[in-house]
N, C-alpha and C positions, 0 to 999 in steps of 0.2 A: 682452312679452319679445321682444327682437330677437336673431337669430343673430349670432355674432361676425363682424366684417369679416375675410375671408380674407387681405387685404393686411397686416393687423396681428397675425396669429397666428404664433407661433413654431413652426417645423417640429420634429418629433420628439415625444417624450412630454410632454404637458402634464398636470399634476395636475388631477383633476376638481374643479370648483368650483361653487358655488351662486350663481346670479345674485342680485343685491342685492334685487330686488323679491320673489323667492320666499323668500329668507331673512327678509326683514322680515315678510312675511305669515305664515310659519311661527312667527316669534317672537310675533307678535300673537295668533294663534289657537291656538297650541300644536299645530298640525297637523304630523305627522311628514313629513320630507322624504326621498324615496327617490332615491338616486343610482344610475344604471345606468352601468356602465363596460363598453363593448364591447372585448374583448381579442381581437385578430386574430392573435396569435401561435399557430401550430399546436403541439400538444403533441408532445414527442419531439425527436429529433435532426433537424436540417435536411439531409436527404440531398442535396438539389439542390446545395448548396454544395460537396459532395465529388464528386458524380457528373459534374458538368460538366467539370472539369479532366481527369478520367479519360477522358471521352468524347472530348475534344479530343486528348489524348495518344494514345489508341487510333487515331483517325482519321490522325494524323500517321504513326504506325507503319505502319498499313495502306497509306498512300500511299507511304511509303518502300519497302516490300516490292513494291508494284505497280511502282514506278519501276525497281527493280532487276530484276524479272522482264521488263519491257519492254525494258531494255537488253540482257539476256541473249538474248531472242528476236531482237532486232535484229542482234546480233553473229552469232548462229546463221545467220540468213538471209543475212547478208553473206558468211560463209565458205562456205555452200552455193552461193551465187551464183558466188563466185570459183572454187570447185571445178568447177562446171559449165562455166564459160567456159574454164578452163584445160584441162579434159578434151576439150572440143569442138574446140578449136584446138591441134593439135600443133605448128603451125608459128608464124610471127610473127603477133602480133595488132596490127592498125593501127587507130587511132582519130584522125580529124582530121589526117592526115599524120604522126602520131607512131607509130612501129612499135616494139613490144616483142617481144623474142625470149624466149618463156616457157621453151621446152625446147630444149636443144642436143643434137644427136646425139652419142653416146658416141665413135664412130669419126670421126675427122677425116681 
């Protein structure tokens, strides 16, 4: 008895069959034929099919919250930096030939 050629087998579930030589020998001798079917489907509900999309959605939500927190921190640092610069220089602030007057005196 030769194993079936994998190039000619149909993928998916194939009904168990008895090879011709085993069937003919069983018919001639009256010997019983035992067919063993290996079933690989696990019992119960396939949780992996449900848990993977929830895991991906949870990662996306966590990443979104992380992005929002990073942007809030960046804006906080930028405002503190601007406050420190404005507080340190009560007069005009010049960078590269451009001068900005941040505070003007109230009495002119």
